[in-house]
C-alpha positions in Angstrom: -20.1 -1.3 21.3 -23.3 -3.0 22.6 -24.9 -5.9 20.4 -27.9 -7.6 21.4 -28.4 -11.4 20.9 -31.4 -10.8 18.5 -29.9 -8.4 16.5 -26.3 -11.0 16.1 -29.2 -13.8 15.6 -30.7 -11.4 12.9 -27.6 -10.6 10.8 -26.7 -14.0 11.0 -29.9 -15.1 9.8 -29.9 -12.4 6.8 -26.7 -12.9 5.9 -26.8 -17.2 5.8 -30.5 -16.5 3.6 -28.9 -14.8 1.2 -26.6 -16.7 0.4 -28.5 -19.8 0.4 -30.6 -17.5 -2.1 -27.9 -17.3 -4.0 -27.2 -20.7 -4.0 -30.9 -21.9 -5.1 -30.4 -19.4 -8.2 -27.3 -21.2 -8.9 -28.8 -25.1 -8.3 -31.6 -24.1 -10.8 -29.9 -22.6 -13.1 -25.9 -23.4 -13.7 -24.6 -21.2 -16.1 -22.3 -18.5 -16.5 -23.7 -15.0 -15.6 -23.9 -12.5 -18.3 -21.9 -9.3 -17.6 -25.1 -7.4 -16.8 -25.9 -9.8 -14.1 -23.1 -9.9 -12.8 -22.7 -6.0 -12.6 -26.2 -5.8 -11.0 -25.5 -8.3 -8.5 -22.3 -6.6 -7.7 -23.7 -3.5 -7.4 -26.5 -4.7 -5.1 -24.4 -6.3 -2.8 -22.3 -3.0 -2.7 -25.4 -0.7 -2.1 -26.3 -3.3 0.5 -22.8 -2.8 3.0 -23.3 1.0 2.1 -27.0 1.0 3.4 -25.7 -1.2 6.4 -23.0 1.3 7.3 -25.5 4.4 7.0 -27.8 2.6 9.2 -24.6 1.9 12.0 -24.1 6.2 11.5 -27.8 6.4 12.8 -28.2 4.1 15.2 -24.6 3.3 17.0 -22.5 6.7 15.8 -20.5 7.3 13.1 -17.3 6.0 14.7 -18.5 2.5 14.4 -20.0 3.4 10.8 -16.2 4.8 9.5 -14.7 1.9 11.5 -17.3 -0.8 9.5 -16.8 0.9 5.6 -12.6 1.1 6.2 -13.0 -2.9 7.7 -15.5 -3.5 4.7 -13.0 -1.5 1.8 -9.9 -3.4 3.2 -11.4 -7.1 3.2 -13.3 -6.4 -0.3 -9.6 -5.6 -1.5 -8.2 -8.6 -0.1 -10.9 -10.8 -1.4 -10.4 -9.3 -4.9 -6.7 -10.5 -4.4 -8.4 -14.3 -3.5 -9.9 -13.7 -6.7 -6.9 -14.4 -8.6 -5.7 -17.8 -6.6 -9.5 -18.8 -6.6 -9.4 -18.5 -10.6 -5.8 -20.4 -10.5 -7.4 -23.3 -8.6 -10.5 -23.6 -10.7 -8.8 -22.8 -13.8 -6.3 -25.8 -12.7 -8.7 -28.2 -11.8 -10.6 -27.3 -15.3 -13.8 -26.5 -13.5 -16.5 -27.0 -16.2 -18.0 -23.5 -17.0 -21.6 -24.5 -15.6 -20.2 -25.6 -12.3 -17.8 -22.7 -11.3 -20.7 -20.9 -9.6 -21.4 -23.8 -7.8 -17.9 -24.3 -6.7 -17.4 -20.6 -5.7 -20.5 -20.4 -3.4 -19.0 -23.0 -1.8 -15.8 -21.4 -1.5 -17.8 -18.2 -0.1 -19.7 -20.0 2.6 -16.7 -22.1 3.5 -14.5 -19.1 4.0 -17.8 -17.0 6.0 -17.4 -20.2 8.5 -13.6 -20.2 8.9 -13.8 -16.3 9.3 -16.4 -16.8 11.6 -14.2 -19.3 14.1 -10.7 -16.8 13.1 -13.4 -13.7 14.5 -14.1 -15.9 17.8 -10.8 -16.8 18.6 -9.2 -13.6 17.8 -11.5 -11.9 19.8 -11.3 -14.0 22.9 -7.3 -13.9 22.7 -7.4 -9.5 22.5 -10.2 -10.1 25.8 -7.8 -12.2 27.1 -4.0 -10.3 26.2 -3.9 -6.9 24.5 0.0 -7.6 23.7 -1.7 -9.9 21.4 -2.0 -7.0 18.6 2.1 -7.5 18.5 1.6 -10.7 17.1 -1.0 -9.6 14.9 1.0 -6.7 13.4 3.5 -8.7 13.0 1.8 -11.3 10.7 0.3 -8.4 8.6 3.8 -7.1 8.1 5.5 -10.8 7.0 2.6 -10.7 4.7 3.3 -7.3 3.5 7.0 -8.0 3.0 6.4 -11.6 0.8 4.0 -9.6 -1.6 6.4 -6.3 -2.0 9.1 -8.4 -2.9 6.7 -10.6 -5.3 7.8 -9.1 -8.9 4.8 -8.8 -11.4 6.2 -11.6 -13.6 5.8 -13.9 -10.6 1.9 -12.9 -10.1 1.3 -12.6 -13.7 2.7 -16.0 -14.4 1.5 -18.0 -11.1 0.4 -21.2 -10.8 -1.3 -23.2 -8.8 0.2 -25.8 -6.8 -2.0 -28.8 -4.9 -1.5 -28.6 -1.3 -0.3 -31.2 0.7 -4.2 -32.4 1.9 -5.9 -32.4 -1.9 -2.3 -34.8 -3.0 -2.9 -36.9 0.5 -6.7 -37.6 -1.2 -5.3 -38.4 -4.3 -2.8 -41.2 -3.1 -4.9 -42.4 -0.6 -8.6 -42.7 -1.8 -9.7 -43.7 -5.3 -10.6 -40.6 -7.7 -11.7 -40.1 -11.0 -9.9 -38.2 -13.7 -13.2 -36.5 -15.0 -16.6 -34.6 -13.8 -19.9 -36.4 -13.4 -21.8 -33.4 -12.9 -21.9 -31.4 -9.9 -21.6 -34.6 -7.8 -18.9 -35.1 -5.0 -18.4 -39.0 -5.1 -19.5 -41.2 -7.6 -19.9 -45.4 -7.8 -17.9 -47.1 -10.5 -17.6 -50.8 -10.7 -18.7 -51.3 -7.5 -16.5 -48.8 -6.0 -16.9 -45.6 -4.2 -14.9 -42.5 -5.9 -14.0 -39.2 -5.5 -14.4 -36.5 -8.4 -12.3 -33.8 -8.9 -15.6 -31.6 -7.6 -14.4 -32.6 -4.4 -11.0 -31.9 -4.5 -11.5 -28.4 -5.6 -13.5 -27.6 -3.0 -10.9 -28.9 -0.7 -8.4 -26.9 -2.1 -10.7 -24.1 -2.1 -11.5 -24.7 1.5 -7.4 -25.0 2.4 -7.0 -21.5 0.6 -10.4 -19.8 2.7 -8.4 -20.5 5.8 -4.7 -19.1 4.7 -7.1 -16.4 3.3 -8.3 -16.1 7.1 -5.0 -16.0 8.3 -4.5 -12.2 6.9 -7.9 -10.9 6.7 -8.7 -11.3 10.3 -5.7 -9.4 11.8 -6.2 -6.9 9.1 -9.5 -5.9 10.1 -8.7 -6.4 14.0 -6.7 -3.4 13.3 -9.3 -1.2 12.4 -12.1 -2.3 14.9 -12.1 -4.8 18.0 -15.8 -5.0 17.8 -16.5 -8.4 17.1 -19.9 -7.5 15.2 -18.1 -4.8 13.3 -15.5 -7.8 12.0 -18.2 -10.3 11.2 -20.4 -7.8 9.3 -17.6 -6.3 7.5 -16.5 -10.1 6.3 -19.5 -11.1 5.4 -20.4 -8.2 3.1 -16.9 -8.6 1.4 -17.6 -12.1 0.5 -21.1 -11.7 -0.4 -20.8 -10.8 -4.3 -17.6 -12.6 -4.6 -19.3 -15.2 -6.9 -20.6 -12.4 -9.5 -16.8 -10.3 -8.9 -15.3 -13.6 -10.2 -17.5 -13.4 -13.5 -17.3 -9.3 -13.8 -13.6 -8.8 -13.3 -11.6 -11.9 -13.9 -10.1 -10.8 -17.2 -9.7 -7.5 -15.3 -7.6 -9.1 -12.6 -4.6 -9.7 -15.0 -4.1 -5.9 -15.8 -4.4 -4.8 -12.3 -0.4 -5.2 -11.9 0.3 -3.2 -9.2 -2.8 -5.0 -6.7 -0.3 -6.8 -4.5 2.1 -4.0 -3.6 -0.9 -1.7 -3.4 -2.3 -4.5 -0.5 1.0 -4.8 0.9 1.3 -1.2 1.7 -2.4 -1.2 3.4 -1.1 -4.3 5.3 1.7 -2.8 6.4 -0.3 0.2 7.7 -2.4 -1.9 9.2 0.7 -3.7 10.8 2.0 -0.5 12.1 -1.6 0.3 13.8 -1.9 -2.6 15.4 1.7 -2.5 17.1 1.3 1.2 17.8 -2.5 0.1 19.9 -0.3 -2.8 21.8 2.5 0.3 22.5 -0.3 2.3 23.4 -1.9 0.0 25.7 0.9 -1.9 27.3 3.4 0.7 27.3 3.3 4.4 29.1 5.2 5.5 25.8 3.0 8.4 24.3 2.1 6.8 21.3 -1.3 6.5 20.1 -3.0 4.6 16.3 -4.6 7.0 14.0 -8.1 7.4 14.2 -10.7 5.5 11.7 -11.4 8.0 9.7 -7.8 8.6 8.7 -7.2 4.8 8.1 -10.3 4.8 5.7 -8.7 7.9 4.0 -5.2 6.2 3.5 -6.9 2.8 2.3 -9.1 4.2 -0.2 -6.2 7.0 -1.6 -3.8 3.5 -1.7 -6.7 1.4 -3.5 -7.1 4.7 -6.3 -3.9 5.1 -6.4 -2.9 1.2 -7.0 -5.5 1.0 -9.5 -5.1 3.9 -11.8 -1.5 2.9 -11.9 -2.3 -0.2 -12.6 -4.1 0.2 -15.8 -2.1 3.0 -17.3 1.1 0.5 -16.7 -1.4 -2.2 -18.3 -2.4 0.1 -21.6 1.1 1.2 -22.3 2.1 -2.2 -22.2 -0.5 -3.2 -24.7 0.6 -0.5 -26.9 4.4 -1.3 -26.6 3.4 -4.9 -27.6 1.0 -4.0 -30.3 3.6 -1.7 -32.0 6.3 -4.7 -31.6 4.0 -6.7 -33.6 3.7 -4.4 -36.2 7.0 -3.9 -36.4 7.8 -7.7 -36.6 5.4 -7.7 -39.9 
């Protein structure tokens, strides 16, 4: 796929502009959005991604369009799972409701930056040696196994543990115990102190790096076109702020989400290894086409969502019955 420089520049400028507009909206009116407002924004970004994929079909061909849609769906699914971690971080740092949107936007910006770096590094590695797909596949398979062995109890009762960087910052630099608006630092007693707002940004930034380590190999298992890899990640991240407020409470009901993502990552990991075998050996194997991958990913997500909601409903009904009998 030959992407001219002007298209790269235009795409990046449009994406950055959308994020900046989002940031300005939050800065002018820092509040928790209503469910209707969040739903409209999430729908807008989803329709934007669908329109982009349709434009790809007309200009670059159906194959690239399907690859984009598959990558977008996978990255969007991983982003939903990542939201659970963001909820834990924001809850652990007790971020005031009026500042949660700002923190999320900063996190999205950092995520896009780190993923862009990983995309460049990944594309260079693939160009230098196609055998790097063995490594990518292994990373996804290890992640899939970790998700499969984690119990539903672990996910439902997970707690955020501060990473080494945040602990070091707390120990070495003076920090305050309370927020001072949206300020990252504050002058107290003639000495500069860090606020919890900066610490939560650091925590989310470190989480974004970990997220990228899983998401970039996953998208490279679907397409090796840097432009499609970048745009699929960008569209998956846009609207994440509104999605946080729209389905934050619903995430606890998606009890099988980790299991579904594990199966998806396992499938993509095997696909990556098959792709590496195909291009580094004479064995008669080949990776599945993009359309098959799209069907597998969508089918797994639908199955996981339905099973999760049914299981959550049955659990709530059994708890209701138990409470009634207790009375």
